[in-house]
Backbone bond lengths (Angstrom), bond angles and torsions (degrees), N, CA, C in turn:
res aa  C-N    CA-C-N  psi(-1)  N-CA   C-N-CA  omega(-1)  CA-C   N-CA-C  phi
1 X - - - 1.451 - - 1.527 109.08 -
2 X 1.319 116.91 150.73 1.458 121.43 -174.80 1.523 113.30 -81.36
3 X 1.313 118.88 -16.94 1.452 121.96 -178.31 1.515 109.39 -132.48
4 X 1.333 115.91 158.21 1.450 117.76 172.00 1.524 107.26 -68.95
5 X 1.317 116.60 154.81 1.464 120.55 -175.79 1.521 113.14 -63.16
6 X 1.327 118.23 -23.33 1.460 120.70 -177.06 1.525 113.42 -86.90
7 X 1.327 118.12 -6.44 1.459 121.21 -176.91 1.524 109.96 -92.00
8 X 1.340 116.02 125.97 1.460 120.74 173.85 1.522 108.52 -129.15
9 X 1.302 115.60 156.45 1.448 120.71 -177.20 1.512 110.28 -127.23
10 X 1.319 115.20 120.28 1.457 120.55 174.36 1.522 108.68 -97.57
11 X 1.334 115.91 -179.03 1.469 119.99 -178.30 1.527 111.92 -58.48
12 X 1.310 117.07 -40.49 1.462 120.16 -178.21 1.526 111.18 -63.64
13 X 1.322 117.39 -43.80 1.467 119.02 -178.83 1.532 111.14 -67.73
14 X 1.321 117.91 -37.35 1.466 120.36 177.20 1.525 109.41 -66.04
15 X 1.325 117.07 -41.03 1.462 121.28 177.61 1.528 110.62 -61.50
16 X 1.333 116.66 -42.67 1.468 120.82 178.95 1.528 111.42 -63.11
17 X 1.329 116.75 -41.87 1.464 120.68 178.86 1.525 109.87 -63.93
18 X 1.330 116.80 -46.54 1.465 119.96 179.02 1.525 111.45 -60.19
19 X 1.323 116.52 -41.32 1.468 119.63 178.63 1.528 110.83 -62.79
20 X 1.315 116.54 -38.57 1.467 119.93 177.74 1.526 110.93 -65.69
21 X 1.331 116.93 -38.00 1.467 120.28 176.23 1.530 109.83 -62.82
22 X 1.328 117.37 -47.19 1.464 121.26 178.94 1.524 110.07 -58.61
23 X 1.321 116.77 -44.28 1.471 120.66 179.15 1.521 111.04 -63.89
24 X 1.333 117.42 -40.99 1.465 121.62 -178.70 1.523 111.42 -66.01
25 X 1.313 116.71 -32.56 1.467 121.12 179.68 1.533 110.87 -63.89
26 X 1.309 116.36 -32.02 1.466 121.01 -171.90 1.525 115.71 -94.99
27 X 1.335 118.46 1.25 1.469 118.95 -175.58 1.527 112.01 -131.09
28 X 1.319 114.18 155.52 1.454 122.85 169.43 1.506 116.03 58.84
29 X 1.317 113.98 -144.64 1.460 122.44 -176.41 1.526 112.08 -61.09
30 X 1.338 115.86 -36.42 1.470 119.84 179.48 1.520 110.92 -60.81
31 X 1.319 116.70 -44.88 1.471 120.87 179.97 1.526 110.60 -63.50
32 X 1.319 116.78 -39.86 1.472 120.27 178.62 1.525 110.99 -63.60
33 X 1.350 116.40 -46.77 1.472 120.59 179.43 1.525 110.85 -61.62
34 X 1.326 115.98 -42.74 1.458 120.20 -178.88 1.526 111.35 -65.36
35 X 1.313 117.33 -44.26 1.468 120.30 178.47 1.517 111.74 -62.96
36 X 1.319 117.19 -39.26 1.465 120.88 177.81 1.541 110.05 -65.15
37 X 1.331 116.43 -43.04 1.466 120.46 178.31 1.523 111.00 -62.57
38 X 1.328 117.23 -41.24 1.465 120.94 179.39 1.533 111.09 -65.64
39 X 1.327 116.70 -38.95 1.466 119.62 176.90 1.523 110.63 -63.28
40 X 1.319 116.29 -42.96 1.462 121.22 179.35 1.521 111.04 -63.20
41 X 1.330 116.85 -41.22 1.463 121.74 -176.21 1.525 112.68 -74.67
42 X 1.314 117.29 -33.67 1.459 119.33 -176.08 1.520 110.87 60.77
43 X 1.328 116.49 -135.43 1.473 121.63 179.50 1.518 112.51 -100.69
44 X 1.312 117.98 12.65 1.452 122.67 -177.71 1.535 109.77 -85.79
45 X 1.326 116.50 115.49 1.460 121.27 -176.96 1.523 112.32 -59.80
46 X 1.306 117.17 -40.46 1.466 119.95 179.34 1.530 110.73 -63.17
47 X 1.327 116.26 -40.01 1.463 119.70 179.33 1.528 111.19 -71.90
48 X 1.339 117.19 -31.95 1.471 119.57 174.03 1.527 109.91 -58.68
49 X 1.321 115.78 -45.31 1.464 119.84 179.88 1.527 111.13 -69.16
50 X 1.305 117.39 -32.52 1.458 122.27 -177.93 1.529 111.77 -75.95
51 X 1.328 118.14 -39.88 1.453 121.22 -173.08 1.528 114.72 -107.45
52 X 1.326 117.43 -43.00 1.462 121.18 -173.90 1.530 111.36 -82.29
53 X 1.319 117.44 -47.02 1.465 121.41 -177.66 1.526 112.50 -53.97
54 X 1.337 119.71 -47.48 1.476 118.62 179.44 1.533 113.63 -61.63
55 X 1.319 117.62 -32.61 1.471 120.45 178.03 1.528 109.43 -66.16
56 X 1.329 116.72 -45.10 1.463 120.80 178.63 1.530 110.58 -61.80
57 X 1.323 116.63 -44.72 1.468 120.71 179.71 1.520 110.46 -60.54
58 X 1.320 117.99 -42.78 1.465 121.15 -179.83 1.526 110.90 -63.72
59 X 1.321 116.88 -40.78 1.465 120.80 177.60 1.527 109.37 -62.08
60 X 1.332 116.66 -45.82 1.471 120.65 178.55 1.525 110.89 -60.30
61 X 1.324 117.28 -45.52 1.466 120.63 -178.70 1.520 110.67 -62.57
62 X 1.322 117.51 -40.51 1.461 120.65 178.97 1.525 111.15 -61.52
63 X 1.328 116.95 -37.51 1.471 120.53 -179.47 1.524 110.74 -75.80
64 X 1.323 117.78 -49.58 1.477 119.10 -171.98 1.517 113.09 -68.23
65 X 1.326 118.34 -26.80 1.472 118.45 179.34 1.526 110.95 -67.67
66 X 1.332 118.08 -23.56 1.471 121.11 175.88 1.523 111.58 -68.48
67 X 1.328 116.36 -18.48 1.459 121.23 -178.25 1.530 113.09 -101.71
68 X 1.324 117.21 7.13 1.447 120.36 175.56 1.514 115.79 107.75
69 X 1.322 118.71 -5.09 1.461 121.39 175.57 1.527 107.85 -76.91
70 X 1.328 116.37 141.82 1.460 117.70 178.42 1.522 109.20 -71.78
71 X 1.316 114.71 151.90 1.456 121.48 -179.92 1.522 108.03 -74.30
72 X 1.302 116.84 126.84 1.458 120.27 177.05 1.507 113.21 124.48
73 X 1.312 112.91 -168.44 1.462 122.54 -172.88 1.525 113.34 -58.26
74 X 1.320 116.82 -47.49 1.464 120.74 -176.12 1.540 111.28 -61.88
75 X 1.303 116.55 -42.12 1.463 120.37 177.99 1.519 112.14 -64.34
76 X 1.336 115.96 -42.17 1.465 120.28 178.97 1.533 111.46 -64.30
77 X 1.313 116.08 -40.69 1.471 119.80 179.50 1.522 110.57 -62.91
78 X 1.319 117.01 -46.38 1.454 120.25 -179.70 1.531 111.09 -63.95
79 X 1.319 116.85 -44.84 1.467 120.33 178.54 1.524 110.60 -60.45
80 X 1.310 117.04 -46.07 1.466 120.91 -178.99 1.525 111.17 -62.30
81 X 1.326 117.42 -40.01 1.476 120.19 177.03 1.527 111.02 -61.11
82 X 1.327 116.43 -42.83 1.463 119.93 177.86 1.525 111.46 -62.58
83 X 1.317 116.13 -43.49 1.471 120.81 179.40 1.518 110.02 -61.07
84 X 1.313 117.12 -47.58 1.470 121.13 -178.15 1.529 110.28 -62.90
85 X 1.329 117.21 -40.34 1.466 119.73 178.19 1.535 111.44 -63.89
86 X 1.319 116.44 -45.98 1.460 120.27 -176.95 1.519 113.52 -75.36
87 X 1.321 118.38 -27.80 1.470 118.73 -177.93 1.523 111.49 -68.18
88 X 1.320 117.33 -19.58 1.465 120.83 176.02 1.525 110.94 -69.17
89 X 1.336 116.19 -27.00 1.457 121.88 -175.90 1.531 113.16 -102.66
90 X 1.309 117.62 -21.29 1.464 120.80 -171.17 1.523 110.98 -130.67
91 X 1.329 116.18 114.59 1.463 120.19 -176.04 1.529 112.38 -66.76
92 X 1.339 117.97 -28.33 1.467 120.05 177.82 1.522 111.22 -67.40
93 X 1.323 116.33 -41.08 1.470 120.64 176.64 1.516 109.28 -63.63
94 X 1.322 116.55 -43.81 1.470 120.40 179.14 1.525 110.49 -60.29
95 X 1.321 117.61 -42.13 1.460 121.26 -178.49 1.537 110.86 -68.06
96 X 1.321 117.69 -42.13 1.470 120.12 177.96 1.524 110.98 -63.21
97 X 1.330 116.28 -42.40 1.467 120.82 178.26 1.527 110.55 -62.78
98 X 1.326 115.70 -41.98 1.468 120.75 178.07 1.532 110.54 -63.45
99 X 1.316 116.91 -38.69 1.466 121.08 178.34 1.529 110.83 -61.15
100 X 1.310 116.40 -43.29 1.468 120.62 178.87 1.529 109.90 -65.63
101 X 1.328 116.99 -47.50 1.472 120.75 -178.90 1.517 112.14 -63.54
102 X 1.329 117.18 -29.24 1.467 119.88 -176.98 1.525 112.64 -63.35
103 X 1.317 116.91 -16.79 1.468 119.60 178.81 1.523 111.81 -73.91
104 X 1.341 117.25 -26.48 1.464 118.87 -178.83 1.524 114.12 -124.54
105 X 1.314 118.41 -7.35 1.463 121.58 175.44 1.518 108.73 -120.40
106 X 1.319 118.12 118.18 1.457 119.66 179.49 1.524 110.36 -67.40
107 X 1.330 117.30 154.48 1.458 119.21 178.82 1.523 111.05 -64.37
108 X 1.313 115.52 143.61 1.458 121.13 179.52 1.514 107.76 -117.26
109 X 1.308 115.89 125.30 1.458 119.64 176.45 1.515 108.18 -104.86
110 X 1.304 114.64 132.18 1.455 120.71 179.45 1.513 107.40 -110.90
111 X 1.321 115.56 120.57 1.457 120.20 179.83 1.520 109.31 -70.99
112 X 1.328 115.78 138.02 1.458 119.41 178.98 1.515 111.59 -78.61
113 X 1.326 116.39 -24.56 1.457 121.41 177.64 1.508 108.51 -132.66
114 X 1.301 115.36 153.15 1.458 119.37 176.50 1.517 107.02 -88.45
115 X 1.344 116.49 100.08 1.452 121.37 -177.54 1.519 112.89 -90.57
116 X 1.286 117.47 -0.39 1.463 119.89 -176.48 1.511 109.76 -86.52
117 X 1.326 115.50 157.46 1.459 120.27 179.35 1.524 111.27 -84.45
118 X 1.336 116.27 -7.09 1.460 119.76 179.42 1.523 109.71 -77.54
119 X 1.326 116.87 150.07 1.463 118.99 179.42 1.519 111.27 -69.56
120 X 1.306 115.53 153.03 1.452 122.04 176.59 1.526 108.62 -66.83
121 X 1.354 119.40 126.12 1.470 121.32 -179.02 1.526 112.78 -57.16
122 X 1.326 117.38 -33.27 1.464 119.48 179.11 1.516 110.75 -66.10
123 X 1.338 117.10 -38.18 1.465 120.71 178.29 1.522 110.73 -67.32
124 X 1.314 117.18 -42.42 1.459 121.46 -179.91 1.519 109.79 -63.51
125 X 1.329 116.52 -44.22 1.461 120.45 -178.79 1.518 111.10 -63.78
126 X 1.331 117.44 -40.87 1.460 119.05 -179.17 1.530 111.20 -69.75
127 X 1.328 118.27 -32.31 1.457 121.46 177.89 1.519 111.17 -69.86
128 X 1.312 117.50 -32.81 1.463 121.36 179.56 1.524 112.02 -67.64
129 X 1.314 117.00 -22.86 1.454 120.28 -176.67 1.518 113.04 -87.50
130 X 1.328 118.04 -8.26 1.454 121.73 -178.80 1.526 108.66 -81.03
131 X 1.345 117.13 121.35 1.465 118.40 -178.71 1.531 111.32 -68.27
132 X 1.286 115.06 147.45 1.457 121.02 -179.88 1.532 109.59 -81.28
133 X 1.335 116.43 141.67 1.455 121.26 178.91 1.516 111.61 -78.06
134 X 1.338 117.40 -11.21 1.460 121.40 -177.10 1.526 112.90 -82.69
135 X 1.293 118.47 -0.40 1.465 119.58 -177.32 1.466 108.44 -69.24
């Protein structure tokens, strides 16, 4: 198990851990490593995942192990599950999680309407699947 049986995490403790991760990202050696990784990655999404994401994960692991999570994959998975569960209920947790993710995931804007003159790819794909009566 990733935690001792006596350790439990409520919304406040998850929020505190996330805030510590955000703070750790912005100071000292972590900030230097992250800035170097971002420079190396540039605007290339694959390089962001290759260079920036591991730095963020290491910072998170360093913080969460101080709270009783085991160091490594299992601890990260459990912590992330708790964050995802609590962010549905708490906008501060959601915002902190979004702040962390923003370092390695660029913002995505979803248009509410299709303002382009090009056809919707879903419509084109569905039309291609309709058999022709001329066969």
